[in-house]
DSSP file (Angstrom, degrees, kcal/mol; ACC not computed):
  #  RESIDUE AA STRUCTURE BP1 BP2  ACC     N-H-->O    O-->H-N    N-H-->O    O-->H-N    TCO  KAPPA ALPHA  PHI   PSI    X-CA   Y-CA   Z-CA
    1    1 A M              0   0    0      0, 0.0     2,-0.1     0, 0.0     0, 0.0   0.000 360.0 360.0 360.0 144.3  271.2  -87.8  104.2
    2    2 A A        -     0   0    0      1,-0.1     2,-0.1     3,-0.0     3,-0.0  -0.381 360.0-108.9 -73.9 149.5  272.2  -84.4  105.6
    3    3 A K        -     0   0    0      1,-0.1     2,-0.5    -2,-0.1    -1,-0.1  -0.423  34.7-105.9 -73.9 153.0  272.3  -83.9  109.4
    4    4 A E        -     0   0    0     -2,-0.1    58,-3.0     1,-0.0     2,-0.4  -0.696  32.7-130.8 -82.2 126.9  269.7  -81.8  111.1
    5    5 A I  E     -A   61   0A   0     -2,-0.5    56,-0.3    56,-0.2     3,-0.1  -0.654  21.6-174.6 -83.1 126.9  271.2  -78.4  112.1
    6    6 A A  E     -     0   0A   0     54,-2.7     2,-0.3    -2,-0.4    55,-0.2   0.727  60.3 -52.9 -90.6 -25.7  270.4  -77.4  115.7
    7    7 A G  E     -A   60   0A   0     53,-1.8    53,-3.1     2,-0.0     2,-0.3  -0.949  45.7-101.6 168.1 172.9  271.9  -73.9  115.5
    8    8 A F  E     -A   59   0A   0     -2,-0.3     2,-0.4    51,-0.2    51,-0.2  -0.918  20.9-161.8-119.5 146.4  274.8  -71.6  114.6
    9    9 A I  E     -A   58   0A   0     49,-2.3    49,-3.3    -2,-0.3     2,-0.5  -0.998   4.2-162.3-128.1 127.9  277.3  -69.9  117.0
   10   10 A K  E     +A   57   0A   0     -2,-0.4     2,-0.3    47,-0.2    47,-0.2  -0.951  20.8 161.6-112.3 125.0  279.3  -66.9  115.9
   11   11 A L  E     -A   56   0A   0     45,-2.4    45,-2.9    -2,-0.5     2,-0.5  -0.914  35.0-138.7-134.9 161.1  282.4  -66.0  118.0
   12   12 A Q  E     +A   55   0A   0     -2,-0.3     2,-0.3    43,-0.2    41,-0.1  -0.974  34.1 169.9-121.7 115.2  285.6  -64.0  117.6
   13   13 A I  E     -A   54   0A   0     41,-2.3    41,-2.8    -2,-0.5     2,-0.2  -0.935  38.5-107.5-127.2 144.8  288.6  -65.9  119.1
   14   14 A K  E >   -A   53   0A   0     -2,-0.3     3,-2.0    39,-0.2    39,-0.2  -0.530  51.3 -96.0 -69.9 137.7  292.3  -65.2  119.0
   15   15 A G  T 3  S+     0   0    0     37,-3.0    36,-1.8    34,-0.5    -1,-0.1  -0.280 104.6   3.5 -58.6 132.4  294.0  -67.7  116.7
   16   16 A G  T 3  S+     0   0    0     26,-0.3    -1,-0.3    34,-0.2    27,-0.1   0.575 113.1  90.5  71.6  10.1  295.5  -70.7  118.6
   17   17 A A    <   +     0   0    0     -3,-2.0     2,-0.3    25,-0.1    -3,-0.2   0.024  44.5 138.4-129.1  28.2  294.1  -69.4  121.9
   18   18 A A        +     0   0    0     21,-0.3    25,-0.1    -5,-0.1    -5,-0.0  -0.601  23.5 163.8 -75.1 132.4  290.7  -71.0  122.3
   19   19 A N        -     0   0    0     -2,-0.3     6,-0.4     2,-0.2     5,-0.3  -0.944  51.6-101.7-142.9 164.7  290.0  -72.3  125.8
   20   20 A P  S    S+     0   0    0      0, 0.0     5,-0.1     0, 0.0     8,-0.1   0.549  88.2 104.3 -68.6  -5.1  286.9  -73.3  127.8
   21   21 A A  S >> S-     0   0    0      1,-0.1     4,-1.4     4,-0.1     3,-1.0  -0.258  80.4 -39.4 -69.0 162.7  286.8  -69.9  129.6
   22   22 A P  T 34 S+     0   0    0      0, 0.0    -1,-0.1     0, 0.0    -3,-0.0  -0.312 122.3  27.1 -57.2 145.9  284.2  -67.3  128.6
   23   23 A P  T 3> S+     0   0    0      0, 0.0     4,-1.3     0, 0.0     5,-0.2  -1.000 128.2  41.3 -88.5  -9.1  283.1  -66.5  125.9
   24   24 A V  H <> S+     0   0    0     -3,-1.0     4,-2.3    -5,-0.3     5,-0.3   0.955 112.9  49.9 -67.4 -52.4  283.8  -69.9  124.3
   25   25 A G  H  X S+     0   0    0     -4,-1.4     4,-3.1    -6,-0.4     5,-0.2   0.929 112.9  42.3 -56.1 -56.6  282.7  -72.3  127.1
   26   26 A P  H  > S+     0   0    0      0, 0.0     4,-1.8     0, 0.0    -1,-0.2   0.881 114.1  52.4 -61.3 -37.7  279.3  -70.8  127.8
   27   27 A A  H  < S+     0   0    0     -4,-1.3     4,-0.4     1,-0.2    -2,-0.2   0.922 118.2  35.9 -65.2 -43.2  278.4  -70.4  124.2
   28   28 A L  H >X>S+     0   0    0     -4,-2.3     5,-2.1    -5,-0.2     3,-0.9   0.873 113.8  57.4 -77.6 -37.3  279.2  -73.9  123.3
   29   29 A G  H ><5S+     0   0    0     -4,-3.1     3,-0.9    -5,-0.3    -2,-0.2   0.850  99.1  59.3 -62.3 -35.7  278.0  -75.5  126.5
   30   30 A S  T 3<5S+     0   0    0     -4,-1.8    -1,-0.3     1,-0.3    -2,-0.2   0.762 109.3  44.4 -66.4 -23.6  274.5  -74.0  126.0
   31   31 A K  T <45S-     0   0    0     -3,-0.9    -1,-0.3    -4,-0.4    -2,-0.2   0.475 117.1-113.2 -97.0  -4.1  274.2  -76.0  122.7
   32   32 A G  T <<5 +     0   0    0     -3,-0.9     2,-0.2    -4,-0.6    -3,-0.2   0.706  61.8 153.7  82.9  20.3  275.7  -79.2  124.2
   33   33 A V      < -     0   0    0     -5,-2.1     2,-0.9     1,-0.1    -1,-0.2  -0.566  56.7-105.8 -83.5 146.3  278.9  -79.2  122.2
   34   34 A N     >  -     0   0    0     30,-0.5     4,-1.8    -2,-0.2     5,-0.2  -0.617  35.8-163.2 -69.8 106.3  282.1  -80.9  123.5
   35   35 A I  H  > S+     0   0    0     -2,-0.9     4,-2.4     1,-0.2    -1,-0.2   0.900  82.8  49.0 -65.4 -45.0  284.0  -77.7  124.4
   36   36 A M  H  > S+     0   0    0      1,-0.2     4,-2.5     2,-0.2    -1,-0.2   0.870 108.8  53.8 -66.2 -36.1  287.5  -79.3  124.7
   37   37 A E  H  > S+     0   0    0      2,-0.2     4,-2.2     1,-0.2    -1,-0.2   0.920 110.5  46.9 -64.1 -43.0  287.1  -81.0  121.3
   38   38 A F  H  X S+     0   0    0     -4,-1.8     4,-3.1     2,-0.2     5,-0.3   0.935 111.4  51.3 -62.3 -45.8  286.3  -77.7  119.6
   39   39 A C  H  X S+     0   0    0     -4,-2.4     4,-2.6     1,-0.2   -21,-0.3   0.913 110.8  48.3 -59.0 -44.7  289.2  -76.0  121.4
   40   40 A K  H  X S+     0   0    0     -4,-2.5     4,-2.1     2,-0.2    -1,-0.2   0.939 115.3  43.9 -61.2 -48.0  291.7  -78.6  120.2
   41   41 A Q  H  X S+     0   0    0     -4,-2.2     4,-2.2     2,-0.2    -2,-0.2   0.917 115.3  48.0 -65.5 -43.6  290.4  -78.5  116.6
   42   42 A F  H  X S+     0   0    0     -4,-3.1     4,-1.9     1,-0.2   -26,-0.3   0.934 112.8  47.7 -63.3 -46.7  290.3  -74.7  116.5
   43   43 A N  H  < S+     0   0    0     -4,-2.6    -1,-0.2    -5,-0.3    -2,-0.2   0.876 112.7  49.4 -63.5 -37.6  293.8  -74.3  118.0
   44   44 A A  H >< S+     0   0    0     -4,-2.1     3,-0.8    -5,-0.2    -1,-0.2   0.902 113.6  45.7 -66.9 -40.6  295.2  -76.9  115.6
   45   45 A R  H 3< S+     0   0    0     -4,-2.2     3,-0.3     1,-0.2    -2,-0.2   0.762 118.0  42.3 -75.1 -25.2  293.6  -75.2  112.5
   46   46 A T  T >< S+     0   0    0     -4,-1.9     3,-0.9    -5,-0.2    -1,-0.2   0.100  75.0 115.2-110.6  22.0  294.7  -71.6  113.5
   47   47 A Q  G X  S+     0   0    0     -3,-0.8     3,-0.9     1,-0.2    -1,-0.2   0.877  77.4  52.3 -57.5 -39.8  298.2  -72.4  114.7
   48   48 A D  G 3  S+     0   0    0      1,-0.3    -1,-0.2    -3,-0.3    -2,-0.1   0.678 108.4  50.7 -73.7 -17.5  299.7  -70.2  111.8
   49   49 A K  G X  S+     0   0    0     -3,-0.9     3,-1.7     3,-0.1   -34,-0.5  -0.136  79.8 166.6-109.8  36.5  297.5  -67.2  112.7
   50   50 A A  T <   +     0   0    0     -3,-0.9   -34,-0.2     1,-0.2     3,-0.1  -0.251  64.5  12.8 -58.5 132.8  298.4  -67.1  116.4
   51   51 A G  T 3  S+     0   0    0    -36,-1.8     2,-0.3     1,-0.3    -1,-0.2   0.142  96.2 116.1  90.6 -19.6  297.3  -63.9  118.2
   52   52 A K  S <  S-     0   0    0     -3,-1.7   -37,-3.0     1,-0.1     2,-0.4  -0.625  72.6-114.1 -84.6 142.4  295.1  -62.6  115.4
   53   53 A V  E     -A   14   0A   0     -2,-0.3   -39,-0.2   -39,-0.2    24,-0.1  -0.627  39.0-172.0 -74.5 124.9  291.4  -62.2  116.2
   54   54 A L  E     -A   13   0A   0    -41,-2.8   -41,-2.3    -2,-0.4     2,-0.2  -0.977  19.7-135.8-125.2 124.0  289.5  -64.6  113.9
   55   55 A P  E     -A   12   0A   0      0, 0.0    16,-2.8     0, 0.0     2,-0.4  -0.559  25.9-169.0 -71.4 140.9  285.7  -64.8  113.4
   56   56 A V  E     -AB  11  70A   0    -45,-2.9   -45,-2.4    -2,-0.2     2,-0.6  -0.999  15.1-155.4-134.7 136.6  284.4  -68.4  113.5
   57   57 A V  E     -AB  10  69A   0     12,-2.3    12,-2.1    -2,-0.4     2,-0.5  -0.954  14.3-161.8-112.3 116.2  281.0  -69.7  112.6
   58   58 A I  E     -AB   9  68A   0    -49,-3.3   -49,-2.3    -2,-0.6     2,-0.6  -0.863   5.2-154.5-103.1 125.3  280.2  -73.0  114.3
   59   59 A T  E     -AB   8  67A   0      8,-3.1     8,-1.9    -2,-0.5     2,-0.5  -0.890  12.1-160.0 -98.7 118.0  277.4  -75.1  112.9
   60   60 A V  E     -AB   7  66A   0    -53,-3.1   -54,-2.7    -2,-0.6   -53,-1.8  -0.853   5.9-151.8-101.9 130.5  275.9  -77.3  115.7
   61   61 A Y  E >   -A    5   0A   0      4,-2.8     3,-1.8    -2,-0.5   -56,-0.2  -0.551  29.0-105.8 -98.9 165.9  273.9  -80.4  114.6
   62   62 A A  T 3  S+     0   0    0    -58,-3.0   -57,-0.1     1,-0.3    -1,-0.1   0.787 119.2  58.2 -61.7 -29.6  271.1  -82.2  116.4
   63   63 A D  T 3  S-     0   0    0    -59,-0.3    -1,-0.3     1,-0.1     3,-0.1   0.193 121.4-106.3 -88.1  18.6  273.4  -85.1  117.5
   64   64 A K  S <  S+     0   0    0     -3,-1.8   -30,-0.5     1,-0.3    -2,-0.1   0.526  81.2 127.4  71.1   9.7  275.7  -82.6  119.3
   65   65 A T        -     0   0    0    -32,-0.1    -4,-2.8    -5,-0.0     2,-0.3  -0.447  41.1-160.2 -85.2 170.5  278.4  -82.8  116.6
   66   66 A F  E     -B   60   0A   0     -6,-0.2     2,-0.3    -2,-0.1    -6,-0.2  -0.985  20.8-162.0-150.6 157.9  279.8  -79.6  115.0
   67   67 A D  E     -B   59   0A   0     -8,-1.9    -8,-3.1    -2,-0.3     2,-0.3  -0.930  18.6-161.6-129.2 156.1  281.6  -78.1  112.0
   68   68 A F  E     -B   58   0A   0     -2,-0.3     2,-0.5   -10,-0.2   -10,-0.2  -1.000  13.0-151.6-145.3 151.2  283.2  -74.7  111.9
   69   69 A I  E     -B   57   0A   0    -12,-2.1   -12,-2.3    -2,-0.3     2,-0.5  -0.977  13.3-150.2-118.7 125.3  284.4  -72.2  109.4
   70   70 A V  E     -B   56   0A   0     -2,-0.5   -14,-0.2   -14,-0.2     2,-0.1  -0.849  18.3-161.9 -96.4 127.7  287.3  -69.8  110.3
   71   71 A K        -     0   0    0    -16,-2.8    41,-0.0    -2,-0.5     0, 0.0  -0.447  27.9 -83.3-101.3 176.2  287.1  -66.5  108.5
   72   72 A T        -     0   0    0     -2,-0.1    -1,-0.1     1,-0.1     3,-0.1  -0.425  60.2 -82.8 -76.8 156.0  289.7  -63.8  107.8
   73   73 A P        -     0   0    0      0, 0.0   -19,-0.2     0, 0.0    -1,-0.1  -0.194  58.3 -89.3 -57.1 149.9  290.3  -61.2  110.6
   74   74 A P     >  -     0   0    0      0, 0.0     4,-2.1     0, 0.0     3,-0.2  -0.217  31.1-118.7 -60.2 151.5  287.9  -58.2  110.7
   75   75 A V  H  > S+     0   0    0      1,-0.2     4,-2.7     2,-0.2     5,-0.2   0.881 113.7  57.1 -58.7 -40.4  288.8  -55.2  108.6
   76   76 A A  H  > S+     0   0    0      1,-0.2     4,-2.1     2,-0.2    -1,-0.2   0.898 107.4  47.7 -60.2 -41.2  289.0  -53.0  111.7
   77   77 A V  H  > S+     0   0    0     -3,-0.2     4,-2.0     2,-0.2    -1,-0.2   0.910 112.6  48.6 -66.0 -42.4  291.6  -55.3  113.2
   78   78 A Q  H  X S+     0   0    0     -4,-2.1     4,-2.5     1,-0.2    -2,-0.2   0.875 110.3  51.8 -66.6 -36.4  293.6  -55.3  110.0
   79   79 A L  H  X S+     0   0    0     -4,-2.7     4,-2.7     2,-0.2     5,-0.2   0.911 108.3  50.9 -65.2 -41.8  293.4  -51.5  109.8
   80   80 A I  H  X>S+     0   0    0     -4,-2.1     5,-1.5     1,-0.2     4,-1.0   0.900 112.3  47.3 -62.3 -40.3  294.7  -51.1  113.3
   81   81 A E  H  <5S+     0   0    0     -4,-2.0     3,-0.2     2,-0.2    -2,-0.2   0.923 113.9  47.1 -65.5 -44.2  297.6  -53.4  112.5
   82   82 A A  H  <5S+     0   0    0     -4,-2.5    -2,-0.2     1,-0.2    -1,-0.2   0.886 117.1  42.1 -65.5 -39.4  298.4  -51.5  109.2
   83   83 A A  H  <5S-     0   0    0     -4,-2.7    -1,-0.2    -5,-0.2    16,-0.2   0.608 102.7-134.1 -83.9 -11.9  298.2  -48.1  110.9
   84   84 A K  T  <5 +     0   0    0     -4,-1.0     2,-0.3    -3,-0.2    -3,-0.2   0.925  58.5 131.8  56.8  49.7  300.1  -49.3  114.0
   85   85 A V      < -     0   0    0     -5,-1.5    -1,-0.2    -6,-0.1    -2,-0.1  -0.834  64.8-124.3-123.0 164.7  297.7  -47.6  116.4
   86   86 A K  S    S-     0   0    0     -2,-0.3     2,-0.3     1,-0.2    -1,-0.1   0.837  81.8 -28.8 -78.0 -33.1  296.0  -49.0  119.6
   87   87 A G  S    S-     0   0    0     -7,-0.1    -1,-0.2    48,-0.0    48,-0.0  -0.967  73.7 -70.9-168.2 177.9  292.5  -48.2  118.5
   88   88 A G        -     0   0    0     -2,-0.3     2,-0.2     1,-0.1    48,-0.2  -0.143  59.1 -82.6 -76.6 176.9  290.2  -46.0  116.4
   89   89 A S        -     0   0    0     46,-3.0    -1,-0.1     1,-0.1    48,-0.1  -0.546  20.3-142.2 -82.4 144.7  289.3  -42.4  117.2
   90   90 A A  S    S+     0   0    0      1,-0.3    -1,-0.1    -2,-0.2    46,-0.1   0.812 105.9  31.2 -72.1 -30.8  286.6  -41.5  119.7
   91   91 A E  S >> S+     0   0    0      4,-0.2     4,-3.2     1,-0.1     3,-1.3  -0.726  72.9 174.8-125.8  80.4  285.6  -38.6  117.3
   92   92 A P  T 34 S+     0   0    0      0, 0.0    -1,-0.1     0, 0.0    43,-0.1   0.751  77.9  56.4 -63.4 -24.0  286.4  -39.9  113.8
   93   93 A N  T 34 S+     0   0    0     41,-0.1     3,-0.1     1,-0.1    41,-0.0   0.746 123.6  22.7 -77.9 -21.6  284.9  -36.8  112.1
   94   94 A R  T <4 S+     0   0    0     -3,-1.3     2,-0.6     1,-0.3    -1,-0.1   0.798 121.4  47.6-109.0 -46.3  287.2  -34.4  114.1
   95   95 A K     <  -     0   0    0     -4,-3.2     2,-0.5     2,-0.0    -1,-0.3  -0.889  62.8-161.8-109.3 119.5  290.3  -36.3  115.3
   96   96 A K        -     0   0    0     -2,-0.6    41,-0.2     1,-0.1    40,-0.1  -0.838   2.8-170.2 -95.8 133.1  292.2  -38.5  112.9
   97   97 A V        -     0   0    0     39,-2.4     2,-0.3    -2,-0.5    40,-0.2   0.747  61.0 -20.3 -96.9 -25.2  294.5  -41.0  114.6
   98   98 A A  E     -c  137   0B   0     38,-1.1    40,-2.4   -13,-0.0     2,-0.3  -0.953  54.3-128.2-164.7 178.7  296.5  -42.3  111.7
   99   99 A S  E     -c  138   0B   0     -2,-0.3     2,-0.3    38,-0.2    40,-0.2  -0.993  12.9-163.3-142.4 150.9  296.8  -42.8  108.0
  100  100 A I  E     -c  139   0B   0     38,-2.6    40,-2.7    -2,-0.3     2,-0.1  -0.868  25.8-107.5-126.4 163.1  297.4  -45.7  105.6
  101  101 A T     >  -     0   0    0     -2,-0.3     4,-1.9    38,-0.2     5,-0.1  -0.419  27.5-111.7 -87.3 165.2  298.4  -45.8  102.0
  102  102 A E  H  > S+     0   0    0      1,-0.2     4,-2.3     2,-0.2     5,-0.1   0.855 119.0  56.1 -61.2 -36.4  296.3  -46.8   99.1
  103  103 A E  H  > S+     0   0    0      2,-0.2     4,-2.4     1,-0.2    -1,-0.2   0.897 106.0  49.2 -65.6 -41.1  298.4  -50.0   98.7
  104  104 A Q  H  > S+     0   0    0      2,-0.2     4,-2.2     1,-0.2    -1,-0.2   0.897 111.0  50.9 -63.8 -39.4  297.8  -51.1  102.3
  105  105 A C  H  X S+     0   0    0     -4,-1.9     4,-2.3     2,-0.2    -2,-0.2   0.910 110.3  49.1 -63.3 -43.2  294.0  -50.5  101.7
  106  106 A L  H  X S+     0   0    0     -4,-2.3     4,-2.6     2,-0.2    -2,-0.2   0.897 109.6  52.0 -63.2 -41.3  294.2  -52.6   98.5
  107  107 A Q  H  X S+     0   0    0     -4,-2.4     4,-2.2     2,-0.2    -2,-0.2   0.913 110.9  46.9 -63.1 -43.2  296.0  -55.4  100.4
  108  108 A I  H  X S+     0   0    0     -4,-2.2     4,-2.3     2,-0.2    -1,-0.2   0.909 112.1  51.3 -64.5 -41.6  293.4  -55.5  103.1
  109  109 A A  H  X S+     0   0    0     -4,-2.3     4,-1.0     1,-0.2    -2,-0.2   0.906 111.1  47.2 -62.6 -42.7  290.6  -55.5  100.5
  110  110 A K  H  < S+     0   0    0     -4,-2.6     4,-0.4     1,-0.2     3,-0.3   0.904 113.2  49.0 -64.8 -41.1  292.2  -58.4   98.7
  111  111 A D  H  < S+     0   0    0     -4,-2.2     3,-0.4     1,-0.2    -2,-0.2   0.888 118.1  38.9 -64.8 -40.3  292.7  -60.3  101.9
  112  112 A K  H >X S+     0   0    0     -4,-2.3     3,-1.6     1,-0.2     4,-1.0   0.508  87.0 101.0 -90.0  -6.4  289.1  -59.8  103.1
  113  113 A M  T 3< S+     0   0    0     -4,-1.0     3,-0.4    -3,-0.3     5,-0.4   0.805  74.8  58.9 -51.7 -38.3  287.5  -60.2   99.6
  114  114 A V  T 34 S+     0   0    0     -3,-0.4    -1,-0.3    -4,-0.4    -2,-0.1   0.789 111.6  40.5 -66.2 -27.0  286.4  -63.8  100.3
  115  115 A D  T <4 S+     0   0    0     -3,-1.6    -1,-0.2    -4,-0.1    -2,-0.2   0.575  99.5  88.0 -97.9 -11.3  284.2  -62.7  103.3
  116  116 A L  S  < S-     0   0    0     -4,-1.0     2,-1.0    -3,-0.4     8,-0.1  -0.531  79.1-125.2 -87.6 155.7  282.8  -59.5  101.8
  117  117 A N  S    S+     0   0    0     -2,-0.2     2,-0.3     7,-0.0    -3,-0.1  -0.471  76.9  96.0 -97.7  62.9  279.6  -59.4   99.7
  118  118 A C        -     0   0    0     -2,-1.0    -2,-0.1    -5,-0.4     3,-0.0  -0.944  59.3-150.0-143.9 164.5  281.1  -57.7   96.7
  119  119 A F  S    S+     0   0    0     -2,-0.3     2,-0.3     1,-0.0    -1,-0.1   0.632  72.7  57.2-114.2 -18.6  282.6  -58.8   93.4
  120  120 A T  S  > S-     0   0    0      1,-0.1     4,-1.8    -7,-0.0     5,-0.1  -0.823  74.2-126.4-117.6 156.4  285.2  -56.2   92.4
  121  121 A E  H  > S+     0   0    0     -2,-0.3     4,-2.7     1,-0.2     5,-0.2   0.836 110.5  59.1 -65.4 -32.5  288.4  -55.0   94.2
  122  122 A E  H  > S+     0   0    0      2,-0.2     4,-2.0     1,-0.2    -1,-0.2   0.918 107.2  44.8 -64.3 -42.9  287.2  -51.4   93.8
  123  123 A S  H  > S+     0   0    0      2,-0.2     4,-1.8     1,-0.2    -1,-0.2   0.869 112.9  51.5 -70.1 -34.5  284.0  -52.1   95.8
  124  124 A A  H  X S+     0   0    0     -4,-1.8     4,-2.2     2,-0.2    -2,-0.2   0.909 110.1  49.5 -65.6 -41.4  286.0  -54.0   98.4
  125  125 A M  H  X S+     0   0    0     -4,-2.7     4,-2.9     1,-0.2    -2,-0.2   0.882 107.4  55.2 -63.6 -37.7  288.4  -51.1   98.7
  126  126 A S  H  X S+     0   0    0     -4,-2.0     4,-2.0     2,-0.2    -1,-0.2   0.901 108.5  47.9 -61.3 -41.3  285.4  -48.8   99.1
  127  127 A M  H  X S+     0   0    0     -4,-1.8     4,-1.9     2,-0.2    -2,-0.2   0.906 112.7  48.2 -66.0 -41.9  284.1  -50.9  102.0
  128  128 A V  H  X S+     0   0    0     -4,-2.2     4,-2.5     1,-0.2    -2,-0.2   0.906 110.9  51.1 -65.1 -41.8  287.6  -50.9  103.6
  129  129 A K  H  X S+     0   0    0     -4,-2.9     4,-2.7     1,-0.2    -1,-0.2   0.880 108.1  53.1 -63.1 -37.7  287.9  -47.1  103.2
  130  130 A G  H  X S+     0   0    0     -4,-2.0     4,-1.9     2,-0.2    -1,-0.2   0.899 110.0  46.8 -63.5 -41.4  284.5  -46.7  104.8
  131  131 A T  H  X S+     0   0    0     -4,-1.9     4,-0.8     2,-0.2    -2,-0.2   0.920 112.4  50.5 -65.7 -42.7  285.6  -48.6  107.8
  132  132 A A  H >X>S+     0   0    0     -4,-2.5     5,-2.8     1,-0.2     3,-0.9   0.919 109.2  51.4 -60.8 -43.7  288.8  -46.6  108.0
  133  133 A R  H ><5S+     0   0    0     -4,-2.7     3,-1.0     1,-0.3    -1,-0.2   0.896 108.2  51.2 -60.5 -41.1  286.8  -43.4  107.8
  134  134 A S  H 3<5S+     0   0    0     -4,-1.9    -1,-0.3     1,-0.2    -2,-0.2   0.648 110.5  50.5 -73.8 -12.4  284.6  -44.4  110.7
  135  135 A M  H <<5S-     0   0    0     -3,-0.9   -46,-3.0    -4,-0.8    -1,-0.2   0.460 119.3-107.3 -99.4  -3.8  287.7  -45.3  112.8
  136  136 A G  T <<5S+     0   0    0     -3,-1.0   -39,-2.4    -4,-0.6   -38,-1.1   0.764  76.4 133.6  82.8  26.2  289.4  -41.9  112.2
  137  137 A I  E   < -c   98   0B   0     -5,-2.8    -1,-0.3   -41,-0.2     2,-0.3  -0.943  45.3-145.6-110.6 128.2  292.0  -43.4  109.8
  138  138 A T  E     -c   99   0B   0    -40,-2.4   -38,-2.6    -2,-0.5     2,-0.5  -0.675   4.0-142.2 -92.7 148.2  292.7  -41.5  106.6
  139  139 A V  E      c  100   0B   0     -2,-0.3   -38,-0.2   -40,-0.2   -37,-0.1  -0.948 360.0 360.0-109.6 120.1  293.6  -43.3  103.3
  140  140 A K              0   0    0    -40,-2.7   -39,-0.2    -2,-0.5    -1,-0.1   0.393 360.0 360.0-104.4 360.0  296.2  -41.4  101.2
């Protein structure tokens, strides 16, 4: 029989760097999850992606056990890495901060495809281009 789900927790944590300090500790503590156990498992599973921001969805069960799914880094983070800038533009319609190539856009779309709600690479690229446009990054 399936366990009863008590709730979901969504966090964004740097790979290999989960610790009991906020935001991880308070979010897990409020649901009664063993914080150190989660930190150990998360850090072990994300050792290869150290330093990258990773979204994680934690499923908490009624008996205080948990499962978690680590997703791919957000498109905005990948765009910033590809464009080699510190952040997006404050005025994306007026000031462009960087540009990326069509190939870089395709690579980000392929990488993020499993987490997006689309079925073709063209639609995934369209979503990535939209995020880039809203950050003041042009796609050439």
